[in-house]
C-alpha positions as CSV (number, residue, x, y, z in Angstrom):
1,M,-0.2,0.3,0.1
2,D,1.5,3.1,-0.8
3,S,1.2,5.1,2.4
4,H,1.7,8.6,2.6
5,S,1.2,11.2,5.4
6,A,-0.7,14.1,4.2
7,G,2.5,16.3,5.9
8,D,4.1,14.9,2.4
9,W,1.9,17.1,-0.3
10,N,1.7,20.7,-1.1
11,H,-1.7,21.4,-2.1
12,V,-3.0,23.9,-4.8
13,A,-6.2,26.0,-4.0
14,I,-9.4,26.2,-5.9
15,P,-9.1,30.0,-7.6
16,A,-12.3,31.5,-6.5
17,A,-12.0,33.4,-10.1
18,A,-13.0,30.1,-11.6
19,M,-16.1,29.1,-9.2
20,T,-18.6,32.4,-8.9
21,T,-19.4,34.3,-12.2
22,P,-19.7,31.4,-14.5
23,L,-21.1,29.1,-12.0
24,L,-23.6,31.4,-10.4
25,A,-24.5,32.8,-13.2
26,E,-25.4,29.6,-15.5
27,P,-26.4,26.5,-13.2
28,A,-25.3,23.5,-15.1
29,P,-27.6,22.1,-17.5
30,R,-29.0,18.8,-16.6
31,R,-30.3,16.3,-19.1
32,R,-32.3,13.1,-17.2
33,R,-34.3,10.1,-18.3
34,S,-38.3,10.6,-18.1
35,S,-37.7,7.4,-15.8
36,P,-39.7,7.5,-12.2
37,T,-36.8,6.2,-10.2
38,A,-34.2,9.3,-12.0
39,I,-33.9,11.7,-9.3
40,C,-33.4,15.1,-10.4
41,V,-30.5,17.0,-9.0
42,S,-31.5,20.6,-7.3
43,V,-30.1,23.4,-8.5
44,A,-30.7,24.9,-5.3
45,G,-28.3,22.6,-3.7
46,I,-25.9,22.9,-6.8
47,L,-25.5,26.9,-6.3
48,A,-25.1,25.8,-2.4
49,V,-22.7,23.1,-2.9
50,A,-20.5,25.2,-5.1
51,L,-19.7,28.3,-2.5
52,L,-18.2,25.8,-0.7
53,F,-16.1,24.5,-3.5
54,V,-13.0,26.8,-2.7
55,A,-12.6,25.7,0.9
56,A,-13.5,22.4,0.4
57,L,-10.7,21.1,-2.0
58,D,-8.2,23.7,-0.3
59,Y,-6.7,20.9,1.9
60,D,-5.2,21.7,5.2
61,T,-2.3,18.9,5.4
62,S,-0.7,19.2,9.1
63,T,-2.5,17.0,10.8
64,S,-0.8,13.1,10.4
65,P,2.5,12.3,11.2
66,P,5.3,10.6,9.0
67,P,4.5,6.4,9.7
68,T,6.7,4.6,12.4
69,A,7.8,1.3,12.6
70,A,5.6,-1.7,12.0
71,R,4.2,-4.0,14.9
72,G,6.0,-7.4,14.2
73,V,9.2,-6.4,13.0
74,A,11.3,-8.5,15.6
75,E,9.6,-11.2,14.8
76,G,10.7,-10.8,11.1
77,V,7.0,-10.5,9.8
78,S,6.4,-6.8,9.7
79,A,4.3,-7.0,6.8
80,K,2.1,-9.1,8.6
81,S,0.9,-6.5,11.1
82,A,-0.6,-3.2,10.5
83,G,2.8,-1.8,9.4
84,H,3.3,1.5,7.9
85,Y,0.3,2.8,10.2
86,L,1.5,3.5,13.5
87,L,0.3,7.0,14.9
88,R,1.4,7.2,18.1
89,Q,2.4,10.6,18.1
90,L,-1.2,12.0,18.1
91,S,-4.6,11.2,19.6
92,F,-8.2,11.5,18.9
93,S,-10.9,11.4,21.4
94,W,-13.2,8.7,19.0
95,N,-16.2,8.0,20.8
96,N,-18.4,4.7,20.9
97,Q,-21.0,6.0,17.7
98,M,-17.6,6.9,15.5
99,L,-16.2,3.9,16.0
100,G,-19.7,1.7,16.3
101,W,-20.3,2.8,12.7
102,Q,-16.6,2.0,11.3
103,R,-17.1,-1.8,11.4
104,S,-17.8,-2.9,7.9
105,A,-21.8,-4.6,7.2
106,Y,-20.8,-6.8,4.0
107,H,-17.1,-7.2,4.4
108,F,-15.9,-11.0,5.9
109,Q,-14.7,-10.3,9.5
110,P,-14.0,-11.7,12.9
111,Q,-16.6,-10.5,15.6
112,K,-13.3,-9.3,17.5
113,N,-9.5,-9.1,18.1
114,W,-7.1,-9.1,15.1
115,M,-6.8,-10.5,11.8
116,N,-4.7,-10.7,8.9
117,D,-3.5,-12.9,5.8
118,P,-6.5,-14.8,4.3
119,N,-5.2,-18.3,4.0
120,G,-5.9,-21.5,2.1
121,P,-9.1,-20.7,0.8
122,L,-10.8,-23.4,-1.2
123,F,-14.2,-25.0,-2.2
124,Y,-15.1,-28.0,-0.3
125,K,-18.1,-30.2,-0.2
126,G,-20.7,-27.2,-1.1
127,W,-18.6,-24.7,1.0
128,Y,-16.5,-21.9,1.0
129,H,-14.1,-21.9,3.3
130,L,-11.8,-18.9,4.6
131,F,-8.8,-19.7,7.1
132,Y,-7.6,-16.4,8.4
133,Q,-4.2,-15.0,10.8
134,Y,-6.1,-14.4,13.9
135,N,-5.4,-13.4,17.1
136,P,-7.7,-14.5,19.7
137,K,-6.3,-12.5,22.9
138,G,-6.7,-9.0,21.0
139,A,-7.1,-6.4,18.7
140,I,-3.5,-6.3,17.4
141,W,-0.9,-8.1,15.9
142,G,0.2,-11.1,18.1
143,N,-0.8,-14.9,19.2
144,I,-1.4,-16.1,15.2
145,V,-3.3,-18.7,14.7
146,W,-5.8,-19.8,12.0
147,G,-9.1,-18.6,12.2
148,H,-11.9,-20.0,9.9
149,A,-15.2,-19.3,8.9
150,V,-17.3,-21.4,5.9
151,S,-19.8,-20.1,3.1
152,R,-22.2,-20.9,0.9
153,D,-22.3,-18.0,-1.9
154,L,-18.6,-15.8,-0.6
155,I,-20.9,-13.3,1.1
156,H,-22.9,-14.9,3.9
157,W,-20.6,-16.7,6.7
158,R,-20.5,-18.5,9.8
159,H,-17.6,-18.4,12.2
160,L,-16.2,-21.7,12.9
161,P,-14.0,-22.8,16.0
162,I,-9.9,-22.1,15.4
163,A,-8.6,-24.6,12.9
164,M,-4.8,-24.8,14.2
165,T,-3.2,-23.3,17.0
166,A,0.2,-22.8,18.0
167,D,1.2,-25.7,19.8
168,H,4.2,-27.4,18.6
169,W,7.7,-26.1,19.1
170,Y,7.8,-25.6,15.3
171,D,4.9,-23.2,15.4
172,V,5.2,-21.8,19.1
173,N,5.3,-18.5,17.9
174,G,2.9,-18.8,15.2
175,V,1.0,-20.2,12.6
176,W,1.8,-18.3,9.6
177,T,0.5,-18.0,6.4
178,G,-0.4,-21.3,3.9
179,S,-1.9,-22.8,1.3
180,A,-4.5,-25.7,0.4
181,T,-3.8,-28.2,-2.4
182,F,-6.2,-30.8,-4.3
183,L,-4.9,-34.0,-4.4
184,R,-5.3,-35.6,-7.8
185,D,-8.0,-38.4,-5.5
186,G,-9.5,-35.3,-4.4
187,Q,-7.5,-35.5,-0.8
188,L,-7.1,-31.9,0.6
189,V,-3.3,-30.8,2.2
190,M,-2.4,-27.9,3.6
191,L,1.3,-26.3,4.2
192,Y,1.4,-23.2,6.4
193,T,4.9,-21.3,8.0
194,G,5.4,-22.0,11.5
195,S,7.5,-19.4,13.4
196,T,9.3,-21.9,15.8
197,N,9.9,-21.4,19.3
198,E,13.6,-20.0,18.3
199,S,11.8,-18.1,15.6
200,V,12.6,-20.0,13.0
201,Q,10.6,-19.7,9.9
202,V,10.0,-23.9,8.9
203,Q,6.8,-25.1,6.8
204,N,4.6,-27.5,7.9
205,L,2.0,-29.7,6.4
206,A,-1.4,-30.2,7.9
207,Y,-4.5,-32.5,6.7
208,P,-8.3,-32.9,7.4
209,S,-9.2,-35.4,10.3
210,D,-12.1,-36.2,9.1
211,P,-12.0,-36.0,5.2
212,S,-16.1,-36.7,4.9
213,D,-16.6,-33.3,7.2
214,P,-17.8,-30.6,4.8
215,L,-16.6,-27.8,7.8
216,L,-13.5,-29.3,7.9
217,L,-13.7,-28.8,11.6
218,K,-10.5,-30.2,12.9
219,W,-7.2,-30.2,11.7
220,V,-4.0,-32.8,11.9
221,K,-0.3,-31.9,12.1
222,Y,2.1,-34.1,10.3
223,E,4.3,-35.8,13.3
224,G,7.3,-35.2,11.3
225,N,7.1,-31.7,11.2
226,P,9.0,-29.8,9.7
227,V,9.2,-30.4,6.3
228,L,10.7,-27.8,5.0
229,V,13.9,-25.9,6.6
230,P,15.5,-22.6,5.0
231,P,18.0,-23.9,2.8
232,P,21.8,-22.7,3.1
233,G,21.9,-19.0,2.0
234,I,18.5,-18.1,3.3
235,G,18.2,-15.8,6.4
236,N,16.0,-17.9,9.0
237,K,13.1,-15.4,8.9
238,D,13.2,-15.3,5.1
239,F,11.6,-18.4,4.2
240,R,8.1,-18.1,4.4
241,D,4.1,-18.8,3.0
242,P,4.0,-21.4,0.5
243,T,2.0,-21.8,-2.2
244,T,-0.7,-24.2,-3.8
245,A,1.0,-26.7,-5.2
246,W,1.1,-27.4,-8.9
247,A,1.3,-30.7,-10.9
248,T,4.1,-31.6,-13.0
249,S,4.2,-33.6,-16.1
250,E,6.7,-36.6,-14.1
251,G,3.8,-36.5,-12.1
252,K,5.2,-34.9,-8.7
253,W,4.1,-31.9,-7.3
254,R,5.5,-28.5,-7.4
255,I,5.6,-25.3,-5.0
256,A,7.0,-21.6,-4.4
257,I,8.2,-20.1,-1.2
258,G,8.7,-16.1,-0.7
259,S,12.7,-15.7,0.2
260,K,14.9,-12.9,-0.6
261,V,19.2,-12.9,-1.3
262,N,20.2,-9.5,0.1
263,K,17.8,-6.9,-1.5
264,T,16.7,-9.7,-4.3
265,G,13.3,-11.1,-3.8
266,I,12.9,-14.5,-5.2
267,T,10.8,-16.7,-5.4
268,L,11.8,-20.7,-4.4
269,L,11.2,-24.0,-5.9
270,Y,10.5,-27.3,-4.2
271,D,9.3,-30.4,-6.0
272,T,7.5,-33.4,-4.1
273,E,5.7,-36.1,-4.3
274,D,4.2,-37.1,-1.2
275,F,4.3,-33.3,0.7
276,K,7.0,-35.1,3.4
277,S,9.8,-34.8,1.5
278,Y,11.3,-32.1,-1.0
279,E,14.0,-31.4,-3.3
280,R,14.9,-28.0,-4.2
281,L,15.2,-26.8,-7.7
282,D,18.0,-25.0,-8.7
283,G,18.4,-21.3,-8.7
284,A,14.9,-20.0,-8.2
285,L,11.6,-19.7,-10.3
286,H,12.3,-15.6,-10.7
287,G,14.1,-12.4,-8.7
288,V,13.9,-9.2,-8.9
289,P,16.8,-6.8,-7.7
290,G,16.3,-4.3,-5.4
291,T,12.7,-5.4,-4.2
292,G,13.4,-7.0,-1.0
293,M,11.6,-10.0,0.8
294,W,8.7,-11.6,-0.9
295,E,5.9,-12.7,0.7
296,C,2.7,-14.4,0.4
297,V,4.1,-15.1,-3.5
298,D,1.4,-17.0,-6.0
299,F,1.7,-18.6,-8.8
300,Y,-1.6,-19.4,-11.2
301,P,-2.4,-19.6,-14.7
302,V,-4.5,-17.4,-16.5
303,S,-6.4,-18.1,-19.6
304,K,-6.2,-16.3,-23.3
305,V,-8.8,-17.4,-24.3
306,S,-11.7,-17.8,-21.9
307,K,-12.8,-15.8,-19.6
308,N,-13.1,-19.1,-17.2
309,G,-10.4,-19.6,-14.6
310,L,-7.9,-22.2,-14.7
311,D,-6.8,-25.1,-12.1
312,T,-3.4,-24.0,-10.7
313,S,-1.7,-27.2,-12.6
314,D,-3.4,-25.9,-16.3
315,N,-0.5,-25.3,-18.6
316,G,-0.2,-24.4,-22.6
317,P,-0.1,-22.3,-25.1
318,A,-3.6,-20.4,-24.6
319,V,-2.2,-19.9,-21.1
320,K,-0.3,-16.8,-19.2
321,H,1.1,-18.0,-16.4
322,V,0.4,-14.6,-13.2
323,L,3.4,-14.3,-10.3
324,K,2.7,-12.3,-7.5
325,S,4.6,-10.9,-4.4
326,S,3.8,-9.1,-1.7
327,L,6.7,-7.0,-1.0
328,D,7.4,-6.7,2.7
329,D,9.5,-3.1,2.0
330,D,6.7,-1.3,1.1
331,R,3.4,-3.7,1.9
332,N,2.0,-3.9,-1.7
333,D,0.6,-6.7,-3.8
334,Y,2.4,-6.6,-7.6
335,Y,2.1,-9.2,-10.2
336,A,3.3,-9.4,-13.8
337,L,2.4,-11.5,-16.5
338,G,5.0,-14.0,-18.2
339,S,5.5,-17.3,-19.3
340,Y,6.5,-20.4,-17.4
341,D,9.1,-23.4,-18.3
342,E,8.4,-26.3,-16.7
343,A,11.3,-28.1,-17.4
344,S,14.1,-25.4,-16.7
345,G,11.7,-24.7,-13.5
346,K,12.1,-20.3,-14.7
347,W,9.2,-18.2,-15.3
348,T,10.3,-15.0,-17.2
349,P,8.1,-12.0,-17.5
350,D,6.2,-10.5,-21.0
351,N,7.7,-6.9,-20.4
352,P,10.6,-6.8,-17.8
353,T,9.7,-2.7,-17.4
354,I,7.1,-4.2,-15.8
355,D,8.3,-6.7,-13.5
356,V,7.4,-7.9,-10.3
357,G,7.5,-5.5,-7.8
358,I,8.3,-2.1,-10.3
359,G,5.4,-2.5,-12.4
360,L,2.0,-4.1,-11.7
361,R,-0.4,-3.6,-8.6
362,Y,-3.6,-5.7,-8.1
363,D,-5.0,-2.7,-5.7
364,Y,-3.0,0.5,-5.1
365,G,-4.9,1.2,-1.8
366,T,-4.7,0.0,1.4
367,F,-4.7,-4.5,0.0
368,Y,-1.9,-6.8,1.0
369,A,-1.1,-10.8,1.5
370,S,-4.1,-11.4,-0.9
371,K,-4.5,-15.6,-2.1
372,T,-6.5,-16.6,-5.0
373,F,-7.7,-19.7,-5.1
374,Y,-9.0,-22.1,-8.0
375,D,-12.7,-22.2,-7.4
376,Q,-14.0,-25.8,-9.2
377,E,-17.4,-25.5,-8.2
378,T,-18.0,-21.9,-11.1
379,K,-14.9,-22.2,-12.5
380,R,-13.5,-19.3,-11.4
381,R,-10.6,-18.1,-10.0
382,I,-10.8,-16.1,-6.9
383,L,-8.9,-13.3,-4.5
384,W,-8.6,-12.5,-1.1
385,G,-7.0,-9.8,0.0
386,W,-6.7,-8.4,3.3
387,I,-7.2,-4.9,3.9
388,T,-5.3,-3.6,7.1
389,E,-6.3,-0.5,9.5
390,T,-4.7,3.1,8.9
391,D,-5.5,4.3,12.4
392,S,-3.7,4.3,15.4
393,E,-3.4,1.0,17.5
394,S,-4.9,2.6,20.6
395,S,-7.9,3.5,18.3
396,D,-8.0,-0.5,17.6
397,V,-8.0,-1.5,21.0
398,Q,-10.7,0.7,22.2
399,K,-13.0,-0.2,19.1
400,G,-11.4,-4.4,20.1
401,W,-11.1,-5.5,16.7
402,A,-8.6,-4.5,12.9
403,S,-8.9,-5.5,9.9
404,L,-11.1,-7.1,7.5
405,Q,-10.7,-8.7,4.2
406,S,-12.0,-7.3,0.6
407,I,-15.1,-8.3,-1.1
408,P,-13.3,-11.8,-2.9
409,R,-12.7,-10.6,-6.5
410,T,-12.6,-12.4,-9.7
411,V,-9.3,-12.7,-11.8
412,A,-9.1,-12.9,-15.8
413,W,-6.6,-12.0,-18.4
414,D,-8.0,-8.4,-19.9
415,E,-8.5,-10.3,-23.9
416,K,-8.8,-6.4,-25.0
417,T,-4.8,-4.9,-24.0
418,G,-3.2,-8.5,-23.4
419,S,-0.9,-7.0,-20.9
420,N,-2.6,-6.7,-17.5
421,L,-5.8,-8.7,-15.4
422,K,-8.8,-7.6,-14.6
423,L,-10.3,-8.1,-10.9
424,W,-13.9,-7.3,-10.0
425,P,-15.8,-7.9,-6.9
426,V,-17.6,-11.9,-7.7
427,Q,-21.1,-11.8,-8.9
428,E,-23.0,-12.9,-5.2
429,V,-22.4,-9.6,-3.8
430,E,-25.2,-7.9,-6.3
431,K,-27.7,-10.6,-4.3
432,L,-27.6,-7.2,-1.5
433,R,-28.9,-4.8,-3.5
434,T,-31.9,-2.9,-2.8
435,K,-33.5,0.2,-3.3
436,K,-31.7,1.6,-6.6
437,T,-31.5,4.9,-7.2
438,E,-29.9,6.3,-10.9
439,F,-29.4,9.8,-12.2
440,A,-29.0,10.1,-16.3
441,N,-27.0,12.5,-18.0
442,V,-26.2,14.8,-15.8
443,V,-23.8,17.9,-17.0
444,V,-21.0,18.4,-14.8
445,N,-19.6,21.8,-15.5
446,P,-16.3,22.6,-14.6
447,G,-15.5,23.7,-10.7
448,T,-18.9,22.5,-10.3
449,I,-19.8,20.0,-7.3
450,L,-23.3,18.5,-7.7
451,P,-25.2,16.7,-4.2
452,L,-27.4,13.4,-5.2
453,N,-30.2,12.6,-3.7
454,V,-29.6,9.6,-2.1
455,S,-30.8,9.1,1.5
456,S,-28.0,7.6,2.9
457,A,-24.4,6.8,1.3
458,N,-22.7,4.4,4.1
459,Q,-23.4,1.2,2.7
460,V,-24.2,1.3,-1.4
461,D,-22.9,-0.1,-4.4
462,I,-22.3,2.8,-6.9
463,V,-21.6,2.2,-11.4
464,A,-20.8,5.2,-12.6
465,E,-19.8,6.5,-16.7
466,F,-18.1,9.2,-17.8
467,D,-18.7,11.0,-21.2
468,V,-15.8,13.2,-22.0
469,E,-15.8,15.2,-25.5
470,R,-13.0,14.5,-27.6
471,D,-12.6,18.0,-28.3
472,A,-11.8,18.7,-25.3
473,L,-9.5,15.4,-25.1
474,E,-7.3,18.3,-27.1
475,R,-7.5,20.7,-24.5
476,A,-5.5,18.4,-21.7
477,E,-2.1,19.4,-21.1
478,A,1.4,17.9,-22.2
479,S,3.6,18.1,-18.8
480,G,7.0,17.5,-19.1
481,E,7.1,15.8,-16.2
482,S,4.9,12.2,-15.6
483,Y,1.7,13.0,-13.9
484,S,0.8,10.7,-10.9
485,C,-1.9,10.7,-8.2
486,S,0.1,11.4,-5.4
487,G,3.7,12.7,-6.6
488,G,4.6,15.8,-8.4
489,D,2.3,18.9,-7.6
490,G,0.7,16.1,-5.2
491,G,-2.7,18.2,-5.1
492,G,-5.1,15.4,-5.4
493,A,-8.5,16.3,-5.9
494,A,-7.7,20.1,-5.7
495,N,-4.8,19.8,-8.2
496,R,-7.4,21.2,-11.8
497,G,-6.0,20.0,-15.3
498,A,-8.3,20.9,-18.4
499,V,-9.5,17.3,-17.8
500,G,-9.8,16.4,-14.4
501,P,-10.2,15.5,-12.2
502,F,-13.6,14.2,-12.4
503,G,-15.7,11.5,-10.3
504,L,-17.2,11.0,-7.6
505,L,-17.2,12.5,-3.6
506,V,-18.2,9.2,-1.4
507,L,-18.5,9.5,2.6
508,T,-19.3,12.8,2.4
509,D,-20.7,15.4,5.0
510,S,-23.3,18.3,4.0
511,E,-20.2,21.1,4.7
512,L,-18.2,19.2,2.4
513,T,-15.5,19.1,5.5
514,E,-14.9,15.3,5.3
515,Q,-14.9,13.6,1.8
516,T,-13.1,11.4,-0.2
517,P,-12.7,12.0,-4.1
518,V,-12.6,8.8,-6.4
519,Y,-11.9,10.1,-9.3
520,F,-10.7,10.0,-13.5
521,Y,-7.3,12.8,-14.4
522,I,-6.6,12.3,-18.2
523,T,-3.3,14.6,-19.2
524,K,-0.8,14.2,-22.4
525,D,2.4,13.2,-22.1
526,V,5.5,14.7,-23.8
527,T,4.7,13.3,-27.1
528,G,1.2,13.8,-26.9
529,N,-0.6,10.9,-26.6
530,L,-3.4,10.8,-23.7
531,T,-2.9,8.8,-20.1
532,T,-5.7,8.2,-18.0
533,F,-5.2,8.4,-14.2
534,F,-7.4,7.0,-11.7
535,C,-7.6,8.0,-7.9
536,A,-8.5,8.3,-4.9
537,D,-7.8,11.2,-2.4
538,H,-7.8,10.7,1.4
539,L,-6.5,14.1,2.3
540,K,-10.0,15.3,4.0
541,S,-11.5,11.8,4.3
542,S,-11.2,12.5,8.6
543,Q,-11.1,15.2,11.1
544,A,-9.3,12.8,13.2
545,S,-5.6,13.5,13.7
546,D,-4.5,10.1,13.9
547,V,-5.2,8.5,10.8
548,V,-3.2,8.1,7.9
549,K,-4.1,10.2,5.1
550,G,-3.0,10.1,1.4
551,I,-3.5,10.1,-2.6
552,H,-3.6,6.5,-3.8
553,G,-4.3,5.2,-7.5
554,S,-2.9,4.5,-10.9
555,Q,-2.7,4.4,-14.5
556,V,-6.1,3.0,-16.1
557,T,-5.7,1.8,-20.1
558,W,-8.7,3.5,-21.5
559,L,-9.4,2.0,-24.9
560,N,-11.0,3.3,-28.0
561,G,-15.0,3.1,-28.3
562,E,-15.0,2.9,-24.0
563,K,-16.2,5.2,-21.3
564,L,-15.0,5.6,-18.6
565,T,-16.5,4.0,-15.9
566,M,-15.8,3.1,-12.6
567,R,-17.8,0.6,-9.6
568,I,-17.2,1.8,-5.7
569,L,-18.4,-0.3,-3.5
570,V,-19.0,1.5,0.2
571,D,-18.5,-0.3,3.4
572,H,-19.2,2.5,6.2
573,S,-15.1,2.8,6.7
574,I,-14.0,0.5,3.4
575,V,-14.4,2.1,-0.2
576,E,-13.3,-0.4,-3.1
577,S,-13.1,1.4,-6.3
578,F,-12.8,-0.2,-9.6
579,A,-12.0,1.2,-12.9
580,Q,-12.8,0.0,-16.6
581,G,-13.8,-3.2,-16.0
582,G,-11.2,-3.9,-12.9
583,R,-8.1,-2.6,-14.9
584,T,-7.3,-0.5,-12.3
585,C,-8.2,-1.0,-8.7
586,I,-7.9,0.8,-5.4
587,T,-8.9,0.0,-1.7
588,S,-9.3,2.5,0.3
589,R,-9.5,2.6,4.8
590,V,-11.1,6.0,6.0
591,Y,-12.0,7.1,9.5
592,P,-14.9,10.0,8.9
593,T,-16.3,11.5,12.3
594,K,-19.2,13.7,10.5
595,A,-20.0,11.9,7.4
596,I,-21.2,8.9,9.2
597,Y,-24.6,7.4,9.1
598,E,-27.5,9.3,7.8
599,N,-24.6,12.0,7.3
600,A,-22.7,10.4,4.9
601,K,-23.5,11.9,1.7
602,L,-23.1,11.4,-2.2
603,F,-22.0,13.9,-4.7
604,L,-20.6,14.1,-8.6
605,F,-17.7,16.8,-8.9
606,N,-15.6,18.0,-11.7
607,N,-12.7,20.3,-10.4
608,A,-11.2,20.8,-14.5
609,T,-10.6,23.9,-15.8
610,K,-12.1,23.9,-19.1
611,S,-14.0,20.8,-20.1
612,S,-17.1,19.5,-18.7
613,V,-18.2,15.6,-18.6
614,T,-21.9,14.1,-18.7
615,A,-22.3,11.4,-16.0
616,S,-24.7,8.7,-15.5
617,V,-24.7,7.3,-12.0
618,K,-26.8,3.9,-11.1
619,V,-26.5,3.7,-6.9
620,W,-27.6,0.8,-4.8
621,Q,-28.5,0.5,-1.2
622,M,-27.3,-3.0,0.4
623,N,-28.0,-4.9,2.6
624,S,-25.5,-6.4,5.5
625,A,-24.3,-9.7,5.3
626,D,-24.8,-12.3,7.7
627,L,-21.6,-12.8,9.9
628,E,-22.8,-15.7,12.5
629,S,-21.1,-17.6,14.8
630,A,-20.7,-20.9,15.4
631,E,-23.1,-21.7,18.9
632,S,-25.8,-18.9,16.8
633,S,-26.4,-20.7,13.6
634,S,-27.5,-23.6,12.7
635,L,-26.4,-25.7,9.2
């Protein structure tokens, strides 16, 4: 997660001259369908809000301190803690109403205490299983065991008893991240990292005690554990997170494990026939200098000819292989597409300039330690990701819980670009949609904020399309420097250009004192080619002083003939945003103090200097998901 304190940025105020005369004299024209569900945008609201626009986007950046050291560093697992987001220098007086609102309504999280990495997700005998790193004793990292929950549909969950505890010398300091593998006969095995009594990272084998049990309630640890220890040249704390195994043409199984040599992140490969004894392959599957420790490595195929997912063992000419790593140094999940040669045990990126750790990310926000699995029931590859907290540890302790999991996302090769993945919320989440409100063909003039008449916007699913006139694109500025959402002049949504920023303000109060803009920004590079950015600005997301506020995002490919589209899932203090069908994703963790409950509003905005945009927006209210305890639920 590309974290920055708000103090890192200098912000550009919106000139008052750009707002007053044209906006007040000529309110923005609006065209809408005659559908009874279409809602009229209030002219009076436009005028009232417009007067607030200058102050609203002229950011005060004096409140957030720089990030301090990560939790868990001494244990060698800094990325498995809340990391960048320890803010001990400042405090804020949170009340129970504010803290109670932060808890999600349709994202998965334990009933209490700390959670981090998703582990061993799978589908088994009619049930989706999610295991996860869990501290049963408190809301901070430590005492890590495997939590466990099951679901019929990936949305409604039943909590189950802890699956594996830290009860042997080889995992007494933590039952860390692992992955599941289905053998050819349907048997299930689990490999996981244990932290020993001397804090050495080793790999261990476990399997269900009763394979006929669809809930997989009890697990047995192999009596010969550990099955793997750090090899020569690898640090005792640099050997973790085994992948799902895949079958080789010789009838063996192959796994990958994350590591590093000096500052080069690497993926080690091992072959096995029985998951008890292993042979290490020479060299590494792949490595990238300067990227540091690779953890939570994932390796899997995607189809170039079908939208369906593939089993981890699939290979062939119609397949690309994805190598993903969670970088311990910056806590982002990077991936690259490439070609895998089984005989040599090597993977080669299609484009070395966007190799693992230096190019594409699954998500440009607060998203880490992710894990995919192949859902054989629906033929999908599904991605889970850990959404961390970005507030203070004391706030986590006060509210009694920390962290949650993203909405599961499908993973597919982007057949239009051929150079990236597309990640999209599983369709099951749409079952939570209820009342729909539509706003059709709303013209948003430069320097305008338009309130959208939605009763409450703290638990919604939003789909928005934006039309930009092609002649307006000719007015986009060419810049000698590369634009980025959070770099350069660093103004976020306050940084005005000829074409952008424009988009939506979510979790915003009526006075615009708190707001989270999600937006597009279009510019030209030095050769005159248009580049589109998709960004989320957290700098005014909260008036609290003990939360990290930054600007996140990246470029997104916008092809000829496509509309600019975004989808935003708002679930209290979590905002997941997807552009162009999931080519670029941003997860936001925000902590409003005023824009909560019925005071959470939704606005369209266009802070461009020259170009109008036409927006069509659909907003669904969302029901809460069922998250039941083992005691209160019946199957």
